[in-house]
C-alpha positions in Angstrom: 8.1 -1.9 -7.7 7.8 1.6 -9.3 10.6 4.1 -9.6 10.2 7.8 -10.6 13.1 9.2 -12.6 13.3 13.0 -12.6 16.0 14.2 -15.1 15.9 17.0 -17.6 18.5 15.5 -19.9 16.4 13.2 -22.2 19.3 11.0 -23.1 20.3 10.4 -19.5 16.7 9.9 -18.4 16.2 7.3 -21.2 19.5 5.6 -20.2 18.5 5.3 -16.6 14.9 4.3 -17.3 16.0 1.6 -19.8 18.4 0.1 -17.3 15.9 0.1 -14.5 13.2 -1.4 -16.8 15.6 -4.2 -17.8 16.1 -4.8 -14.0 12.4 -5.4 -13.6 11.2 -2.0 -12.3 8.2 0.0 -13.7 9.4 3.5 -14.5 7.8 7.0 -14.6 9.9 9.8 -16.2 9.6 13.5 -15.5 11.8 16.1 -17.2 11.2 19.0 -14.7 10.6 19.3 -11.0 6.9 20.2 -11.1 6.1 17.3 -13.4 8.1 15.1 -11.0 6.1 16.3 -8.0 2.8 15.7 -9.8 3.8 12.1 -10.8 5.0 11.4 -7.2 1.7 12.5 -5.7 -0.3 10.7 -8.2 1.6 7.4 -8.5 3.3 7.1 -5.1 6.5 5.4 -6.3 8.6 3.1 -4.2 11.7 5.2 -4.9 12.7 8.3 -6.9 15.9 9.2 -8.7 16.2 13.0 -8.8 18.6 15.3 -10.6 19.5 18.4 -8.8 19.6 20.9 -11.7 16.0 20.8 -12.9 13.9 23.5 -14.7 10.8 24.9 -12.9 11.5 23.3 -9.5 15.0 22.2 -8.8 15.7 18.8 -7.3 16.3 20.0 -3.8 13.1 22.0 -3.7 11.3 19.0 -5.2 12.6 16.7 -2.4 11.5 19.3 0.2 8.1 19.4 -1.4 7.8 15.6 -1.2 8.7 15.5 2.4 6.3 18.3 3.2 3.6 16.2 1.7 4.6 13.3 3.9 5.9 11.2 1.0 8.7 9.2 2.6 9.9 6.9 -0.2 13.7 6.9 -0.6 15.2 9.5 -2.9 18.5 9.0 -4.7 20.0 12.3 -5.8 21.9 12.7 -9.0 24.2 15.7 -9.4 27.3 16.9 -11.2 28.2 18.8 -8.0 30.8 16.9 -6.0 31.6 19.1 -3.0 31.0 17.9 0.5 28.7 20.9 1.1 26.5 19.9 -1.9 26.2 16.3 -0.6 25.4 17.4 2.9 22.7 19.8 1.7 21.1 17.1 -0.5 20.9 14.8 2.5 19.7 17.5 4.8 16.7 18.4 2.7 15.5 14.8 2.7 17.6 12.9 0.2 18.6 9.4 1.2 21.7 8.9 -1.0 23.8 11.0 -3.4 25.4 9.9 -6.6 27.7 12.1 -8.7 27.7 12.3 -12.4 29.1 10.7 -14.5 28.3 7.3 -13.0 28.2 3.7 -13.9 24.7 2.2 -14.2 25.8 -0.8 -12.1 26.5 1.5 -9.2 23.2 3.4 -9.6 21.3 0.0 -9.6 23.2 -1.2 -6.6 22.3 2.0 -4.7 18.6 1.7 -5.7 18.5 -1.9 -4.5 20.2 -0.9 -1.2 17.8 1.9 -0.6 14.8 -0.4 -1.3 16.2 -3.0 1.1 16.6 -0.4 3.9 13.3 1.3 3.2 10.5 0.7 5.7 8.2 3.3 4.3 4.4 2.6 3.8 4.8 3.3 0.1 7.2 0.4 -0.3 4.6 -2.1 1.1 5.5 -5.6 2.2 8.9 -7.1 1.4 7.2 -10.4 0.5 3.9 -11.3 -1.3 2.2 -14.7 -1.1 -0.6 -16.1 -3.1 -1.5 -19.7 -2.1 1.9 -21.5 -2.1 3.5 -18.9 -4.5 5.9 -16.7 -2.6 7.5 -13.5 -4.0 10.5 -11.9 -2.3 10.5 -8.4 -3.7 13.9 -7.3 -2.4 15.8 -10.5 -3.3 13.7 -10.7 -6.5 13.2 -14.4 -5.9 10.1 -16.5 -6.6 9.2 -20.0 -5.3 6.2 -22.2 -5.5 6.1 -24.9 -2.8 9.8 -25.6 -2.4 10.6 -25.1 -6.1 12.4 -21.9 -7.2 11.0 -20.2 -10.3 13.4 -18.3 -12.6 11.7 -15.2 -14.1 12.9 -12.6 -16.5 12.6 -9.0 -15.3 9.3 -8.2 -17.0 7.8 -11.5 -16.0 8.8 -10.7 -12.4 7.3 -7.2 -12.7 4.0 -8.6 -14.1 3.8 -11.2 -11.3 4.4 -8.6 -8.6 1.7 -6.4 -10.1 -0.8 -9.2 -10.2 0.1 -10.4 -6.7 -0.4 -6.9 -5.3 -3.9 -7.1 -6.8 -4.5 -10.8 -6.0 -8.1 -11.8 -6.5 -8.8 -8.7 -8.6 -9.2 -8.6 -12.4 -6.3 -6.6 -13.9 -7.0 -5.3 -17.5 -4.5 -5.3 -20.4 -4.5 -1.5 -20.3 -3.5 -1.5 -16.6 -0.7 -4.0 -17.4 0.5 -1.9 -20.3 0.6 1.2 -18.1 2.4 -0.5 -15.3 5.0 -2.6 -17.2 5.6 -0.7 -20.4 4.2 2.8 -19.7 2.5 2.6 -23.1 5.8 2.7 -24.9 4.8 0.1 -27.5 2.2 -0.4 -30.2 -1.1 -1.3 -28.3 -2.2 -3.3 -31.3 0.3 -6.0 -30.6 -0.3 -9.1 -28.5 2.7 -8.4 -26.2 0.7 -8.6 -23.0 -0.8 -12.0 -24.0 2.7 -13.3 -24.8 4.0 -12.2 -21.4 1.1 -13.6 -19.5 1.5 -16.9 -21.4 5.2 -17.1 -20.5 4.4 -16.4 -16.8 1.6 -18.9 -16.7 3.9 -21.6 -18.1 6.4 -21.0 -15.3 4.2 -20.6 -12.3 1.3 -23.0 -13.2 2.6 -25.7 -15.6 3.8 -28.2 -12.9 1.6 -27.0 -10.1 -2.0 -27.2 -8.7 -4.2 -25.4 -8.2 -3.7 -23.1 -11.2 -3.3 -19.5 -10.1 -3.1 -17.3 -13.3 -6.5 -17.0 -15.0 -7.8 -15.2 -18.0 -11.2 -13.4 -17.8 -12.0 -13.0 -21.5 -12.8 -9.4 -22.4 -11.7 -8.2 -19.0 -8.2 -9.2 -18.2 -6.3 -11.5 -15.8 -6.6 -12.5 -12.2 -4.0 -14.2 -9.9 -5.4 -16.4 -7.2 -7.2 -19.7 -6.4 -10.3 -19.7 -8.5 -13.3 -22.1 -8.4 -13.1 -22.6 -12.2 -10.2 -22.7 -14.6 -9.5 -21.3 -18.0 
């Protein structure tokens, strides 16, 4: 699942993004409201974390603009303002939850997970994905193949989710880099190959048919294939 973080404080934005990435979410970061609106329209995230005090377009105006465009994904508002009136106003313009600063990341993560569980918006898509006998519960973040649970690290889960959403389609390394890391690493490394290898070991090693396939020079595809690697 993809989360948009709109926060003008670079340190706080990086803190939130790092924690959410470690929890297995793909992250987009915007440092002002207009950039946040552009990213929301372009990428259609599953949830947004929005600061109120933003340059250009403040957080409340951003949320109103999202709702006017019929973008209904949940929005968690961040604000240093603590009054009841401020909370009510944030919810009235279309926010779904309100978290005051300073906050513990554990609470932010719990609120994000709760909003995603409650969300029935089209942008959130199905709560479960299935490819052959591989089942992915997106909200519980649980993977099974047959009756066997599969323990995945956050980035392994994020990769599997992305491949499953594009089951039967070739997904390039560049697409994976953009989705999982947002290009925040040296593209000359073999980090994608390593992650794919780890995932393949977990979902395919003791199972048939094999589901994760390499298309040399093209990328990777998840699904039952007539040939194997």
